[in-house]
N, C-alpha and C positions, 0 to 999 in steps of 0.2 A: 649312616639307614635308622628311618625314620618309625622304625616297625622287626617286631623281627615275626620270624611264623608259630605258631603253640599248636601243641593238639587237642581234640576234647572229648571228651567219654560219652564212648556210645551208649548207645540202651544195651545193645548185645554188647559191650562192656561190662556194665553195671550188674546184668543179670548174668556171668561167670558169675560173678563177686560173691552177688549175696546169695543166688541154690549152692558154691562152694562152703561159701560159709554155715548154711544149715546144714549143710550133708555133717561138717565141722560138727554142731551143734550136738546132732543125735549121732553122734556115735561117741562123741563126750557127753551123752546124757540130759547136753545141759537144753531152757527152753529159755531166746533170748528175745531183744528186735536188730535189727540194724539195718542198719541208714548210709543210705550214700549219697553223696553231692559231687555238686563238682569243685573247681580251685575256688571259686569265690564263696563257699557256704553253705548254697543255694542244693536244698531236697532236690537226688535224684530218680531215688528208687529205696524203696522201703517194705518191711517184711518183718509180722511179729509173727509168731507162730504160734498156734495154737495154745490156750495156758498163759503166752506171758502177760506178764503183766504192765500193765497200763500205763504209770509213772516209769517205765526203759523205754519206752517212746520216745518222750523229751531227755535221755539220759545218754544211749544211742544217736542223738540225733545235736545236742551236744557237743564229744565227742567228734562225732564223723568233722565237725563245723571246724573246731581245734588243732583239727590235725590237719584239714584243708588251711586254717589260714595262718596257722604256724610251718608249714609244711612239714611238722616233727609229728612222732609220737604225743600221745597222752600222757601223759603219767606227771612221777615227781620228779627225774627227773633230766636231764637235758639231755642235745647229741652232744656233747661228750660223755657220760655218765653221770656227771656231776652232780648232787640230789637241788634240788630246787626248795631256796626257803620259803617259808608257811603265809610268809610279808608279802616279797614277791608273788604267791601263785592266788596272792587273796590282790593282790595291787590287778594284776590283767584280766582278771573275771570284770570285777570291775569296773575296770577300762574297757577292758571288749566289750564288756555284757553278758547278765547271764544266757544262759542256753547259746550262747558264740563263742563260751572257751570251758573247758574241766580241765581240775592237773588228777582225773579219777583215768589209769589204764585201759585203753577199747578201741580209742581212736589212731587209724593209722593212715600218712597219709598216701595214694595214689601214686606214683610214679615212673614216668615214661622218658627216656633218653634222660633222662637228669630234669626235668619239667614233672612240679607235680601236678594233678592231672584234677583230683580233687580227692575224697578220703572215705574211706567208711567208719561208723561206728556200731560194737556190738554190747548189746545193756544185758545184764540178768542171771549173766554167770559171775560170781566169785570173778573183778578185774582182771588176772594177769590170763586167766581164762577165758577172758572176751578180747583179752589182745591175741591169745591163740586164736581163736576161731576166728576172727579179721584177716590174721595172716594166713588164715587159709583160702581164706579169701581174693587175699592180693598177691597167694603163688599162683594159682586157679590162673586172675588176669596176667601174670606171666608167661603163663606156659601156652597161655592161648593162640 
């Protein structure tokens, strides 16, 4: 076989993720930026909440890109839960490029039937809370 079928994220799917993430942020009284990217890390949808800090727009996008390209949640732990050494994080960031990889929690891949079709990145709250907000978007997507 020379090709395999693949899924693509739609505008409807990205809207579900962004809207659910915003509702979770409001529930937690957080002001965040939310980026959704496709599987290649290209921006698909974005929303910055009122009074959101401008630098968080870039961090949300980097978190989403990193999660999409690695097909794993961003942070300092690997898929097995082991801590990633600082030198490896630095090497990955330099190798992939600033703006395309970040080791701060808040980036989560979007998967459908085992395929990564994109990712969501959230920035503006403490990083563990960013991840919780992003996960609310992923959970809503899975239920829709």
